[in-house]
C-alpha positions in Angstrom: -53.9 -2.3 65.6 -54.8 -3.1 61.9 -53.1 -2.0 58.6 -54.9 -1.9 55.2 -53.4 -1.3 52.0 -55.5 -0.3 48.7 -55.5 -0.9 45.0 -53.2 -3.8 44.3 -50.2 -1.7 42.9 -46.9 -3.3 42.5 -45.2 -1.2 44.9 -47.3 -3.2 47.5 -44.6 -5.8 47.5 -42.5 -2.9 48.9 -45.1 -2.2 51.8 -45.1 -6.0 52.2 -41.4 -6.3 52.8 -41.7 -3.3 55.5 -44.5 -5.0 57.4 -42.8 -8.4 57.4 -39.5 -6.8 58.5 -41.4 -5.3 61.8 -43.8 -8.4 62.1 -47.0 -6.5 61.2 -50.0 -8.2 59.7 -52.0 -6.5 57.2 -54.7 -6.7 54.8 -54.1 -5.9 51.0 -57.5 -4.8 49.2 -56.8 -5.7 45.4 -59.0 -5.5 42.4 -58.6 -7.7 39.3 -58.2 -4.8 37.3 -57.7 -1.0 37.7 -58.0 1.5 34.8 -56.3 4.0 36.5 -53.0 2.2 37.9 -51.0 -1.1 37.1 -52.0 -3.9 39.1 -49.8 -6.8 40.7 -49.2 -9.7 38.2 -50.2 -13.2 39.1 -47.0 -14.2 40.6 -46.7 -10.9 42.6 -50.3 -11.3 44.0 -49.4 -15.1 44.8 -46.3 -14.0 46.6 -48.4 -11.4 48.5 -51.0 -13.9 49.5 -48.5 -16.3 51.1 -48.1 -13.6 53.9 -50.9 -11.4 54.1 -54.7 -11.3 54.0 -56.3 -10.3 50.5 -59.5 -8.5 50.6 -62.2 -7.9 47.8 -61.9 -4.4 46.0 -64.3 -5.2 43.2 -63.0 -6.7 39.6 -62.4 -3.2 37.9 -61.9 -0.7 41.0 -65.2 0.8 40.1 -66.9 3.4 42.5 -70.0 1.6 43.1 -72.2 4.4 43.6 -71.4 5.3 39.9 -72.8 2.4 38.1 -76.1 0.7 37.8 -77.1 -1.6 40.8 -76.6 -4.7 38.5 -73.4 -3.6 37.6 -72.4 -2.9 41.3 -73.7 -6.3 42.3 -71.6 -7.7 39.6 -68.5 -6.2 40.4 -68.6 -7.0 44.0 -69.4 -10.7 43.6 -67.3 -11.4 40.8 -64.4 -9.6 42.5 -65.0 -12.0 45.3 -65.2 -15.2 43.4 -62.1 -14.2 41.4 -60.1 -13.6 44.5 -61.1 -16.9 46.2 -60.4 -18.9 43.1 -57.0 -17.4 43.2 -56.2 -17.5 47.0 -57.9 -20.9 47.3 -60.0 -19.7 50.7 -62.7 -17.6 51.7 -62.3 -13.9 51.4 -64.0 -12.1 54.1 -63.1 -8.5 53.8 -64.2 -5.9 51.4 -63.2 -2.3 50.8 -65.3 0.2 48.7 -63.3 1.5 45.9 -62.5 5.3 46.9 -64.8 4.8 50.1 -67.9 5.3 47.9 -71.0 3.2 49.4 -74.8 3.7 50.2 -77.3 1.4 52.1 -78.1 -0.3 49.0 -74.2 -1.0 48.3 -73.7 -2.2 52.0 -76.4 -4.6 51.6 -75.2 -6.1 48.3 -71.7 -6.6 50.0 -73.4 -8.2 52.9 -75.4 -10.4 50.5 -71.8 -11.2 48.6 -70.9 -13.0 51.9 -68.5 -10.6 53.3 -68.1 -10.4 57.2 -67.5 -6.5 57.0 -66.4 -3.6 54.9 -63.7 -0.8 55.2 -64.9 2.8 54.3 -62.4 5.9 54.4 -64.1 7.7 56.9 -61.2 9.2 58.7 -60.2 10.0 62.3 -62.4 7.0 63.7 -61.1 4.6 66.4 -64.3 3.5 67.8 -65.5 0.0 67.9 -68.1 0.4 64.8 -71.9 -0.2 65.3 -71.9 -1.6 62.0 -68.7 -3.6 60.5 -70.0 -3.0 57.0 -69.4 0.9 57.7 -66.1 0.6 59.4 -63.9 3.8 59.5 -60.0 4.1 59.5 -57.8 6.4 62.1 -55.3 7.8 59.8 -54.6 7.6 55.7 -51.0 7.7 55.1 -51.3 11.2 53.1 -51.0 14.7 54.6 -54.6 16.0 54.2 -55.1 19.7 55.1 -57.4 20.9 57.9 -60.1 22.0 55.5 -59.8 18.7 53.6 -60.1 17.0 56.6 -63.4 18.8 57.8 -65.0 19.1 54.6 -64.8 15.5 53.5 -66.0 14.4 57.2 -69.1 17.0 56.6 -69.9 15.8 53.0 -69.8 12.1 54.3 -71.7 12.8 57.2 -68.8 11.5 59.3 -69.6 13.8 62.2 -67.9 11.7 65.0 -64.8 11.8 62.9 -64.8 15.7 62.4 -65.2 16.0 65.9 -62.4 13.5 66.8 -60.0 15.3 64.4 -60.4 18.5 66.4 -60.3 16.9 69.9 -58.2 13.8 69.7 -56.2 14.5 66.7 -55.5 18.1 67.4 -56.0 19.1 63.8 -52.9 17.4 62.9 -51.9 17.3 59.2 -48.6 15.1 59.4 -50.2 11.8 58.9 -47.3 10.0 61.0 -48.2 12.3 64.1 -51.8 11.9 63.2 -51.6 8.0 63.5 -49.4 8.3 66.9 -52.5 10.1 68.1 -54.9 7.2 67.4 -52.3 4.7 69.0 -52.1 6.8 71.9 -55.9 7.2 72.6 -56.4 3.5 71.8 -53.7 2.3 74.3 -55.3 4.7 77.0 -58.9 4.1 76.4 -59.3 0.9 74.0 -60.6 0.7 70.4 -59.1 0.3 66.9 -56.0 2.2 65.8 -56.4 1.7 61.9 -53.8 2.9 59.5 -54.5 2.8 55.6 -52.2 3.6 52.9 -51.8 3.3 48.7 -48.1 2.3 48.2 -48.3 4.1 45.0 -49.0 7.2 47.1 -46.1 6.6 49.3 -43.9 6.1 46.4 -45.2 9.2 44.7 -44.3 11.5 47.7 -41.1 9.4 48.8 -42.5 8.7 52.1 -40.9 5.2 52.4 -38.7 6.4 55.3 -41.5 7.7 57.1 -43.6 4.6 56.5 -40.8 2.7 58.0 -40.5 4.7 61.2 -44.0 4.4 61.8 -43.9 0.4 61.2 -40.9 0.6 63.4 -42.5 2.2 66.3 -45.7 0.1 66.5 -44.1 -3.0 67.9 -43.0 -1.1 70.9 -46.8 -0.7 72.0 -46.7 -4.4 73.1 -50.1 -4.1 74.7 -51.9 -3.8 71.5 -53.2 -6.6 69.5 -52.0 -6.7 66.0 -54.7 -8.4 63.8 -55.7 -8.2 60.1 -59.0 -6.7 59.0 -60.6 -10.1 58.5 -59.7 -11.3 61.8 -61.4 -8.0 63.3 -64.6 -8.6 61.3 -64.6 -12.2 62.5 -64.2 -10.6 65.9 -67.1 -8.3 65.1 -69.1 -11.3 64.0 -68.5 -13.2 67.4 -69.7 -9.9 69.4 -72.7 -9.3 67.6 -74.5 -11.2 70.3 -72.9 -9.7 73.1 -73.1 -6.5 74.9 -69.6 -5.7 75.7 -67.6 -3.9 72.8 -64.8 -2.8 75.1 -62.0 -4.3 72.8 -58.5 -2.8 72.1 -57.0 -3.9 69.0 -53.9 -2.4 67.0 
């Protein structure tokens, strides 16, 4: 099982406190700046980095398919360099802002030296064919059925659309949705991946729900709990093997 938190909002510290309370690792994807939201101060970011993995999320939280290729490449590379200078160690995980990517953007993220990248493809619990287009099981947000199917089709996430019906039972409550992912992974292997925006949890007053989900996870003792970076390292180690049957949570 793995958890990722996007955007580097100051409320990430509250999420971090809950994760620490239940002994859960996570990856926080942080941009240096975000024109739409406040971001963690240097002291807050340093505090977060002492307990959790930080991942690249560009310099300015720019959807990379909305800017010229040179600007996109700069956002990826400079965001990585800024974060590595800050934490003093390699940054191996990347998340596409708003999940926007294409083959050219995937290539530039690889060239920047990341081990893998997370998308916003929902309803996925499979071991990815390409760690640079890795999806998630659940977003901590109550998407309607129409939105789930529409987004899956627009993104050509056909496996996710099918999973939403067959595995996730068309569930719109995100906590129940993630429980379906956990149940599936415990039974058949794969990756149960929850992602969230702390500012969204705050906006909808979902802190109690988030804590209840975190509280339930340690009970699934057979699941391996890792960061996104540890998962990407695992993928790198398996690229020359033929056995992807690994369960992580």
